[in-house]
C-alpha angles and dihedrals in degrees: 000000000000089000091059090052098039102038105024101034098240120159108256096236091049092049091050092048093052097044097043091048088055094047097065095162094067118107118231092255089054091049091052091048092051092049093047091049093053094046091045091055092048091051092050097039098106094045093047094050093047090053093045091045096225145058103289124230120233090256092052092050093051091045091051090052090053096046100081137111112288093018123060135330118243091257092051092047092049092051093047092053095041095245128150113266111265094029091122094042093109088064091067113107091011096158094052092047092050092045089055093063104112100202105078094207093051089046090053091051091053100041091043094042093234133145109257095246092056094049089050092049094048093050092046093051102032108023125247099279095047091045091052092050091048092048093051090051095054093051094068130070115276119241120258103248127178135187119226110235100234091196087072110016145011121242091250092050091048091053089054092048091051091049089054087056091051097257121130119212142175131203121263115246101228108022116071089207104048138100128185110220132208102277092231094063120111094223096186092055095056121108088228090061094044088052092054096247094133146009126215104245134150114249091240091054089052090054091055089058091045090052090061092068093215113183140181114288096020129123105236126184123200096196099189098029102158110173091348107255095143092029090066092048089053090050091055090051090051092051089223092295122121129016123305113190119192115197129188140145091232110079092187092058090049089053088055088052090053092050091051091046091056091053091048095049095246111163105170100060122121121180130200130182111217133187117273096226139048090305086079090074092067092041090056097044094107091054096055116126096001107098126096091197131018119187116198104189091175129207107260146166091275093225089148093061101056093122089060096036106032092166091064092078089063094046098052127078134201093264095053101087091054091044091054091046091062090057092043092056090051091052098048091048091049097047096039086074090067094062114100123219106283091022128113139236120208118196119195142168138176090227131104095205116113090217089065097038125031093018093054092043087057087063090062093044089057094054114110110253097018125108134177113270116210109241092222086077091069104020095042124244096270095048093044090052093046091050092049097244114178108207107296096352133077131185119195121197133191092223094048105031104019089238129110114272110278139165125205130182124178128202135180127214109227119239112253 
């Protein structure tokens, strides 16, 4: 699996899916162990190669992942992987060697296993201490969080159903819909999942849907719907009443959204594939000024999801946040036209880069007729305060909130 990612450029989740589907004889515990090993290596890749002093081979990376306290010694790991004795010698005294790096930003890059450009950007935008806390949080496995499908079950009832299937859970702190499951559960194999009682969804992603304030009878547009994660949360808030329109340029992902909607008992969903470029403006002409709520969960660098996608840090480059921001501005300007007077636009990303967040939100704030909408209006005053919302903007952080890194900004179109 690591070979597909490292040598052939596959996305880690895609490589795991293909290999584990092929290896049908593996037990679920073995599948989890394989996945955790691959993701663990990808998280530690930069640190391992700095300590070794060269680009590591696949065998060296696996051996390094084995050579840890409670597992194997360096000699044992080398023998298991068929490496020359002493190959892993540079890993000895790793903590002391890293601590001796004088430049604090370079030290952060090594200890956090980040590319140098990303460490520099985090420190510049967050400060050293905050950047260090963020980096530590994205180098551990993310929790398994689900959203109760309120069209079929309450959160309390879902917790009881999961307990009957032998799965322990606890309520999320910020989302009124979420449960954090025992990390060893195979969520997709549970009867509760197959029956559409829940969706796997990060707590921060749930809060984005909650920030939209979708209600029964509204016309709601999920403008970059993808496979429908937030779309389904919006449908539950609407109680299947009103019109929910999911837009995306990828027809295959919209088909996945429809499949999930059928399982979840969603009746008010319409989907529409639209062109990816400027042709979308004409395709959307009939929808202009008709939506009560428009969510623009824009394609982004994904820098807030590094704990779930550790390979992303090695795929991105320093110019990528600005490159995404160009596209994000195009999208918010396009979809803002769909908002009716008195309606709201919610902009969101799963990035932590200011270029993709506050700087793009400023584009909406400058639009004639649009004004910031305090998030306490949709989240509620207590929840907005607990999440750290500042007026119409909210930043969620893995090291502060236990969620992925998200940004949300809400705006209202003034009535004419």
